[in-house]
TORVEX-990719 format. One record per residue: x, y, z of N, C-alpha, C, O in turn; residue in one letter. Coordinates in steps of 0.02 Angstrom, whole numbers. Example, Ala and Ser with C-alpha at 12.3 -4.5 7.8 and 13.67 -1.06 7.14 Angstrom:
<pts>
+--------+--------+--------+--------+--------+--------+--------+--------+--------+--------+--------+--------+------+
!   n.c1 !   n.c2 !   n.c3 !  ca.c1 !  ca.c2 !  ca.c3 !   c.c1 !   c.c2 !   c.c3 !   o.c1 !   o.c2 !   o.c3 ! resn !
+--------+--------+--------+--------+--------+--------+--------+--------+--------+--------+--------+--------+------+
!    660 !   -284 !    390 !    615 !   -225 !    390 !    660 !   -165 !    390 !    712 !   -166 !    423 !    A !
!    642 !   -112 !    354 !    684 !    -53 !    357 !    645 !      2 !    394 !    670 !     57 !    402 !    S !
+--------+--------+--------+--------+--------+--------+--------+--------+--------+--------+--------+--------+------+
</pts>
This chain:
<pts>
+--------+--------+--------+--------+--------+--------+--------+--------+--------+--------+--------+--------+------+
!   n.c1 !   n.c2 !   n.c3 !  ca.c1 !  ca.c2 !  ca.c3 !   c.c1 !   c.c2 !   c.c3 !   o.c1 !   o.c2 !   o.c3 ! resn !
+--------+--------+--------+--------+--------+--------+--------+--------+--------+--------+--------+--------+------+
!   7773 !  -5993 !   7383 !   7814 !  -6002 !   7441 !   7784 !  -5964 !   7496 !   7798 !  -5980 !   7554 !    M !
!   7742 !  -5911 !   7482 !   7720 !  -5866 !   7536 !   7683 !  -5900 !   7593 !   7680 !  -5872 !   7647 !    S !
!   7654 !  -5962 !   7581 !   7621 !  -5996 !   7634 !   7668 !  -6032 !   7683 !   7648 !  -6052 !   7737 !    E !
!   7732 !  -6040 !   7663 !   7782 !  -6072 !   7705 !   7805 !  -6028 !   7762 !   7810 !  -5967 !   7756 !    A !
!   7819 !  -6059 !   7815 !   7847 !  -6024 !   7878 !   7918 !  -6013 !   7869 !   7952 !  -6063 !   7858 !    V !
!   7948 !  -5953 !   7873 !   8019 !  -5946 !   7866 !   8046 !  -5922 !   7932 !   8009 !  -5889 !   7969 !    L !
!   8110 !  -5938 !   7949 !   8150 !  -5980 !   7910 !   8135 !  -6054 !   7904 !   8108 !  -6084 !   7950 !    P !
!   8151 !  -6084 !   7852 !   8132 !  -6151 !   7836 !   8197 !  -6195 !   7834 !   8245 !  -6175 !   7800 !    Q !
!   8200 !  -6256 !   7870 !   8256 !  -6297 !   7871 !   8261 !  -6323 !   7800 !   8210 !  -6342 !   7771 !    R !
!   8322 !  -6325 !   7769 !   8336 !  -6356 !   7708 !   8369 !  -6425 !   7710 !   8350 !  -6475 !   7680 !    L !
!   8424 !  -6420 !   7752 !   8464 !  -6486 !   7763 !   8515 !  -6469 !   7818 !   8517 !  -6413 !   7844 !    C !
!   8556 !  -6518 !   7835 !   8609 !  -6512 !   7883 !   8670 !  -6494 !   7837 !   8673 !  -6515 !   7780 !    R !
!   8719 !  -6454 !   7864 !   8780 !  -6440 !   7831 !   8816 !  -6499 !   7807 !   8841 !  -6500 !   7750 !    L !
!   8818 !  -6554 !   7851 !   8856 !  -6614 !   7831 !   8824 !  -6653 !   7778 !   8856 !  -6699 !   7752 !    E !
!   8767 !  -6639 !   7760 !   8732 !  -6674 !   7703 !   8760 !  -6650 !   7634 !   8753 !  -6684 !   7583 !    E !
!   8791 !  -6591 !   7635 !   8816 !  -6563 !   7578 !   8894 !  -6579 !   7575 !   8933 !  -6556 !   7617 !    I !
!   8912 !  -6620 !   7524 !   8986 !  -6637 !   7521 !   9031 !  -6576 !   7510 !   9012 !  -6532 !   7472 !    P !
!   9086 !  -6571 !   7541 !   9131 !  -6514 !   7532 !   9143 !  -6499 !   7463 !   9160 !  -6544 !   7425 !    E !
!   9137 !  -6435 !   7439 !   9148 !  -6417 !   7374 !   9098 !  -6440 !   7324 !   9111 !  -6435 !   7264 !    G !
!   9042 !  -6464 !   7345 !   8987 !  -6486 !   7303 !   8921 !  -6450 !   7318 !   8918 !  -6401 !   7355 !    E !
!   8870 !  -6476 !   7286 !   8802 !  -6448 !   7303 !   8749 !  -6496 !   7303 !   8761 !  -6553 !   7282 !    G !
!   8690 !  -6480 !   7324 !   8634 !  -6526 !   7323 !   8570 !  -6483 !   7295 !   8561 !  -6424 !   7311 !    I !
!   8532 !  -6516 !   7256 !   8471 !  -6488 !   7235 !   8411 !  -6502 !   7277 !   8404 !  -6559 !   7300 !    G !
!   8368 !  -6458 !   7288 !   8308 !  -6469 !   7328 !   8245 !  -6436 !   7295 !   8250 !  -6390 !   7254 !    L !
!   8188 !  -6461 !   7313 !   8127 !  -6434 !   7286 !   8086 !  -6406 !   7344 !   8078 !  -6439 !   7396 !    A !
!   8062 !  -6348 !   7334 !   8019 !  -6314 !   7390 !   7948 !  -6310 !   7358 !   7939 !  -6299 !   7298 !    L !
!   7902 !  -6319 !   7402 !   7828 !  -6314 !   7380 !   7806 !  -6374 !   7335 !   7842 !  -6421 !   7322 !    G !
!   7742 !  -6366 !   7313 !   7715 !  -6415 !   7270 !   7676 !  -6384 !   7218 !   7660 !  -6325 !   7222 !    Q !
!   7657 !  -6423 !   7163 !   7617 !  -6401 !   7109 !   7641 !  -6335 !   7079 !   7702 !  -6329 !   7071 !    G !
!   7602 !  -6287 !   7063 !   7628 !  -6228 !   7026 !   7676 !  -6186 !   7074 !   7717 !  -6147 !   7049 !    E !
!   7672 !  -6194 !   7139 !   7715 !  -6159 !   7182 !   7782 !  -6191 !   7187 !   7827 !  -6161 !   7217 !    A !
!   7792 !  -6248 !   7162 !   7857 !  -6286 !   7167 !   7910 !  -6245 !   7136 !   7903 !  -6218 !   7081 !    R !
!   7968 !  -6242 !   7175 !   8029 !  -6203 !   7153 !   8089 !  -6249 !   7164 !   8098 !  -6279 !   7217 !    R !
!   8130 !  -6253 !   7112 !   8192 !  -6293 !   7119 !   8247 !  -6245 !   7140 !   8254 !  -6191 !   7112 !    L !
!   8287 !  -6267 !   7193 !   8343 !  -6229 !   7213 !   8401 !  -6274 !   7227 !   8393 !  -6335 !   7225 !    I !
!   8463 !  -6245 !   7242 !   8517 !  -6286 !   7256 !   8559 !  -6246 !   7309 !   8556 !  -6185 !   7314 !    F !
!   8596 !  -6283 !   7345 !   8644 !  -6255 !   7394 !   8712 !  -6285 !   7387 !   8718 !  -6347 !   7384 !    V !
!   8763 !  -6247 !   7385 !   8830 !  -6268 !   7376 !   8867 !  -6252 !   7441 !   8850 !  -6206 !   7477 !    V !
!   8919 !  -6293 !   7455 !   8959 !  -6286 !   7518 !   9033 !  -6274 !   7501 !   9061 !  -6305 !   7456 !    R !
!   9063 !  -6230 !   7537 !   9136 !  -6218 !   7540 !   9153 !  -6206 !   7607 !   9143 !  -6153 !   7635 !    Q !
!   9180 !  -6261 !   7634 !   9196 !  -6260 !   7710 !   9133 !  -6254 !   7753 !   9089 !  -6297 !   7747 !    G !
!   9127 !  -6206 !   7793 !   9069 !  -6193 !   7833 !   9028 !  -6137 !   7800 !   8982 !  -6112 !   7833 !    T !
!   9041 !  -6117 !   7741 !   9000 !  -6071 !   7708 !   8952 !  -6103 !   7658 !   8975 !  -6147 !   7621 !    R !
!   8892 !  -6086 !   7654 !   8841 !  -6106 !   7609 !   8814 !  -6053 !   7572 !   8807 !  -5997 !   7598 !    V !
!   8794 !  -6067 !   7506 !   8768 !  -6018 !   7459 !   8711 !  -6052 !   7422 !   8720 !  -6107 !   7397 !    H !
!   8655 !  -6020 !   7418 !   8596 !  -6051 !   7386 !   8571 !  -6008 !   7328 !   8576 !  -5947 !   7330 !    G !
!   8546 !  -6040 !   7278 !   8518 !  -6011 !   7221 !   8459 !  -6045 !   7190 !   8451 !  -6106 !   7198 !    Y !
!   8415 !  -6007 !   7155 !   8360 !  -6042 !   7116 !   8396 !  -6077 !   7058 !   8437 !  -6049 !   7022 !    V !
!   8376 !  -6141 !   7054 !   8406 !  -6186 !   7004 !   8379 !  -6174 !   6934 !   8344 !  -6216 !   6906 !    N !
!   8394 !  -6117 !   6908 !   8375 !  -6091 !   6843 !   8426 !  -6050 !   6810 !   8441 !  -5996 !   6834 !    S !
!   8454 !  -6073 !   6755 !   8509 !  -6035 !   6721 !   8477 !  -5971 !   6692 !   8422 !  -5974 !   6664 !    C !
!   8513 !  -5912 !   6700 !   8480 !  -5850 !   6672 !   8483 !  -5850 !   6597 !   8451 !  -5807 !   6566 !    P !
!   8521 !  -5899 !   6565 !   8520 !  -5898 !   6493 !   8454 !  -5920 !   6461 !   8427 !  -5884 !   6419 !    H !
!   8427 !  -5980 !   6478 !   8365 !  -6001 !   6452 !   8320 !  -6031 !   6505 !   8267 !  -6056 !   6486 !    I !
!   8336 !  -6032 !   6570 !   8294 !  -6056 !   6620 !   8293 !  -6129 !   6640 !   8253 !  -6152 !   6680 !    G !
!   8342 !  -6163 !   6608 !   8345 !  -6234 !   6622 !   8381 !  -6246 !   6690 !   8422 !  -6205 !   6711 !    T !
!   8365 !  -6302 !   6723 !   8406 !  -6315 !   6783 !   8480 !  -6323 !   6768 !   8496 !  -6346 !   6713 !    P !
!   8524 !  -6307 !   6810 !   8596 !  -6308 !   6796 !   8624 !  -6380 !   6802 !   8676 !  -6392 !   6771 !    L !
!   8593 !  -6429 !   6839 !   8618 !  -6494 !   6847 !   8585 !  -6546 !   6800 !   8531 !  -6572 !   6816 !    D !
!   8615 !  -6561 !   6744 !   8586 !  -6610 !   6701 !   8594 !  -6682 !   6735 !   8554 !  -6726 !   6724 !    M !
!   8644 !  -6689 !   6775 !   8652 !  -6747 !   6819 !   8633 !  -6722 !   6891 !   8659 !  -6672 !   6916 !    V !
!   8588 !  -6758 !   6919 !   8568 !  -6730 !   6990 !   8625 !  -6717 !   7035 !   8672 !  -6757 !   7042 !    P !
!   8620 !  -6658 !   7067 !   8670 !  -6633 !   7114 !   8741 !  -6621 !   7089 !   8789 !  -6620 !   7128 !    D !
!   8746 !  -6611 !   7022 !   8810 !  -6594 !   6993 !   8810 !  -6521 !   6971 !   8792 !  -6503 !   6915 !    R !
!   8830 !  -6479 !   7020 !   8827 !  -6406 !   7010 !   8893 !  -6370 !   7004 !   8897 !  -6311 !   6987 !    F !
!   8945 !  -6408 !   7019 !   9011 !  -6378 !   7022 !   9057 !  -6400 !   6963 !   9047 !  -6454 !   6935 !    M !
!   9103 !  -6360 !   6947 !   9158 !  -6376 !   6897 !   9199 !  -6432 !   6931 !   9196 !  -6441 !   6992 !    T !
!   9238 !  -6470 !   6889 !   9278 !  -6524 !   6917 !   9328 !  -6498 !   6969 !   9346 !  -6537 !   7014 !    T !
!   9349 !  -6441 !   6967 !   9402 !  -6412 !   7015 !   9367 !  -6386 !   7074 !   9399 !  -6365 !   7123 !    D !
!   9298 !  -6385 !   7074 !   9252 !  -6363 !   7132 !   9262 !  -6290 !   7152 !   9252 !  -6269 !   7209 !    K !
!   9282 !  -6252 !   7099 !   9292 !  -6178 !   7112 !   9236 !  -6138 !   7089 !   9227 !  -6082 !   7111 !    R !
!   9198 !  -6165 !   7043 !   9141 !  -6123 !   7015 !   9079 !  -6167 !   7006 !   9084 !  -6228 !   6998 !    H !
!   9021 !  -6134 !   7007 !   8960 !  -6165 !   6989 !   8956 !  -6170 !   6915 !   8978 !  -6124 !   6880 !    I !
!   8927 !  -6226 !   6885 !   8926 !  -6240 !   6813 !   8857 !  -6252 !   6789 !   8821 !  -6290 !   6821 !    L !
!   8834 !  -6223 !   6735 !   8773 !  -6247 !   6700 !   8793 !  -6296 !   6654 !   8832 !  -6281 !   6608 !    C !
!   8770 !  -6355 !   6662 !   8791 !  -6409 !   6615 !   8759 !  -6408 !   6548 !   8779 !  -6444 !   6503 !    M !
!   8708 !  -6367 !   6541 !   8675 !  -6362 !   6474 !   8718 !  -6325 !   6422 !   8722 !  -6348 !   6365 !    T !
!   8751 !  -6267 !   6439 !   8787 !  -6230 !   6393 !   8857 !  -6209 !   6418 !   8892 !  -6170 !   6385 !    H !
!   8877 !  -6236 !   6477 !   8943 !  -6224 !   6504 !   8955 !  -6156 !   6538 !   9012 !  -6136 !   6550 !    G !
!   8902 !  -6123 !   6552 !   8913 !  -6056 !   6590 !   8941 !  -6068 !   6656 !   8924 !  -6118 !   6689 !    A !
!   8983 !  -6026 !   6679 !   9016 !  -6028 !   6744 !   8997 !  -5967 !   6786 !   8992 !  -5910 !   6762 !    R !
!   8985 !  -5984 !   6852 !   8962 !  -5934 !   6898 !   9009 !  -5934 !   6960 !   9032 !  -5987 !   6982 !    F !
!   9021 !  -5873 !   6989 !   9055 !  -5869 !   7050 !   9008 !  -5899 !   7106 !   8947 !  -5891 !   7107 !    R !
!   9044 !  -5934 !   7153 !   9006 !  -5965 !   7204 !   8972 !  -5917 !   7252 !   8914 !  -5927 !   7271 !    V !
!   9007 !  -5867 !   7271 !   8989 !  -5820 !   7327 !   8931 !  -5773 !   7306 !   8894 !  -5751 !   7349 !    Y !
!   8920 !  -5757 !   7238 !   8868 !  -5712 !   7222 !   8829 !  -5736 !   7160 !   8781 !  -5703 !   7140 !    D !
!   8846 !  -5791 !   7127 !   8811 !  -5817 !   7074 !   8819 !  -5780 !   7007 !   8782 !  -5792 !   6959 !    G !
!   8869 !  -5734 !   7004 !   8883 !  -5696 !   6943 !   8911 !  -5739 !   6889 !   8957 !  -5778 !   6900 !    Y !
!   8882 !  -5732 !   6828 !   8906 !  -5774 !   6772 !   8968 !  -5737 !   6742 !   8961 !  -5679 !   6722 !    C !
!   9025 !  -5767 !   6739 !   9086 !  -5734 !   6712 !   9108 !  -5765 !   6644 !   9152 !  -5738 !   6611 !    F !
!   9079 !  -5816 !   6625 !   9092 !  -5843 !   6559 !   9034 !  -5886 !   6534 !   9003 !  -5923 !   6574 !    T !
!   9018 !  -5883 !   6469 !   8960 !  -5923 !   6443 !   8907 !  -5879 !   6413 !   8916 !  -5818 !   6412 !    G !
!   8856 !  -5905 !   6390 !   8805 !  -5870 !   6355 !   8762 !  -5817 !   6395 !   8726 !  -5774 !   6369 !    P !
!   8770 !  -5825 !   6462 !   8732 !  -5774 !   6505 !   8783 !  -5731 !   6542 !   8769 !  -5705 !   6596 !    C !
!   8842 !  -5723 !   6512 !   8897 !  -5680 !   6545 !   8869 !  -5616 !   6563 !   8833 !  -5586 !   6523 !    Q !
!   8884 !  -5591 !   6626 !   8863 !  -5528 !   6652 !   8795 !  -5530 !   6687 !   8772 !  -5481 !   6716 !    G !
!   8765 !  -5590 !   6683 !   8698 !  -5594 !   6721 !   8717 !  -5640 !   6786 !   8772 !  -5665 !   6793 !    R !
!   8665 !  -5647 !   6830 !   8679 !  -5685 !   6894 !   8621 !  -5736 !   6904 !   8567 !  -5727 !   6877 !    S !
!   8633 !  -5786 !   6941 !   8586 !  -5829 !   6968 !   8546 !  -5795 !   7022 !   8570 !  -5747 !   7054 !    L !
!   8485 !  -5816 !   7033 !   8443 !  -5784 !   7086 !   8464 !  -5811 !   7154 !   8455 !  -5870 !   7168 !    A !
!   8492 !  -5769 !   7195 !   8519 !  -5792 !   7263 !   8469 !  -5798 !   7314 !   8424 !  -5757 !   7318 !    K !
!   8475 !  -5851 !   7357 !   8432 !  -5861 !   7414 !   8468 !  -5834 !   7475 !   8529 !  -5835 !   7482 !    L !
!   8421 !  -5809 !   7520 !   8449 !  -5783 !   7590 !   8453 !  -5845 !   7634 !   8401 !  -5873 !   7653 !    A !
!   8513 !  -5865 !   7649 !   8520 !  -5926 !   7693 !   8554 !  -5906 !   7759 !   8587 !  -5855 !   7766 !    L !
!   8542 !  -5953 !   7809 !   8578 !  -5946 !   7872 !   8601 !  -6014 !   7893 !   8572 !  -6065 !   7875 !    A !
!   8651 !  -6013 !   7930 !   8679 !  -6078 !   7956 !   8675 !  -6075 !   8035 !   8710 !  -6034 !   8065 !    L !
!   8633 !  -6117 !   8067 !   8623 !  -6112 !   8136 !   8629 !  -6188 !   8166 !   8593 !  -6233 !   8144 !    K !
!   8673 !  -6198 !   8215 !   8683 !  -6265 !   8242 !   8685 !  -6320 !   8193 !   8653 !  -6371 !   8202 !    D !
!   8724 !  -6309 !   8138 !   8737 !  -6359 !   8088 !   8674 !  -6366 !   8039 !   8676 !  -6412 !   7997 !    G !
!   8624 !  -6328 !   8042 !   8566 !  -6328 !   7998 !   8568 !  -6272 !   7950 !   8580 !  -6215 !   7970 !    E !
!   8557 !  -6285 !   7886 !   8552 !  -6236 !   7832 !   8480 !  -6218 !   7829 !   8436 !  -6260 !   7818 !    V !
!   8468 !  -6152 !   7841 !   8401 !  -6125 !   7844 !   8389 !  -6076 !   7789 !   8431 !  -6032 !   7776 !    L !
!   8330 !  -6082 !   7755 !   8308 !  -6029 !   7705 !   8275 !  -5974 !   7743 !   8225 !  -5984 !   7779 !    L !
!   8305 !  -5916 !   7735 !   8273 !  -5858 !   7767 !   8222 !  -5821 !   7718 !   8168 !  -5800 !   7739 !    E !
!   8241 !  -5816 !   7657 !   8200 !  -5779 !   7610 !   8222 !  -5803 !   7539 !   8280 !  -5818 !   7525 !    R !
!   8170 !  -5805 !   7495 !   8177 !  -5819 !   7426 !   8191 !  -5755 !   7389 !   8175 !  -5702 !   7415 !    L !
!   8222 !  -5756 !   7325 !   8233 !  -5693 !   7292 !   8162 !  -5659 !   7276 !   8113 !  -5691 !   7256 !    P !
!   8163 !  -5599 !   7285 !   8108 !  -5556 !   7268 !   8057 !  -5551 !   7330 !   8007 !  -5514 !   7326 !    G !
!   8070 !  -5585 !   7382 !   8025 !  -5582 !   7442 !   8057 !  -5530 !   7491 !   8117 !  -5525 !   7498 !    E !
!   8016 !  -5496 !   7519 !   8036 !  -5442 !   7567 !   8059 !  -5481 !   7631 !   8046 !  -5540 !   7640 !    G !
!   8095 !  -5444 !   7673 !   8118 !  -5473 !   7739 !   8060 !  -5485 !   7783 !   8066 !  -5528 !   7827 !    A !
!   8007 !  -5454 !   7775 !   7946 !  -5465 !   7823 !   7900 !  -5517 !   7799 !   7850 !  -5528 !   7831 !    G !
!   7913 !  -5550 !   7744 !   7865 !  -5601 !   7720 !   7887 !  -5671 !   7736 !   7852 !  -5718 !   7719 !    T !
+--------+--------+--------+--------+--------+--------+--------+--------+--------+--------+--------+--------+------+
</pts>
């Protein structure tokens, strides 16, 4: 991802249904990274789409990242549940671990990726 110019536009806020999420792919080939963005009102939170338990994507069904009550992020592989605002796993096989959080911004209705996990603010 280091060759990409940041911030990078991901989508419009209105493209993410309220209380739901959408999956996206960044880059190509070996540099390809799966991410997802969830929405709660005008707040968006983004994470790398990889469960800390065994590294599988959270959505076995495309764009299904939330519990049925829309309160938590759900890994459909083993049922782990994560807090929306920080990706912390509070129940399931990866309890106590967290999803890798993306640095996002919301500007003029656009969801922008400012930084991937592990990248410095100046990259």
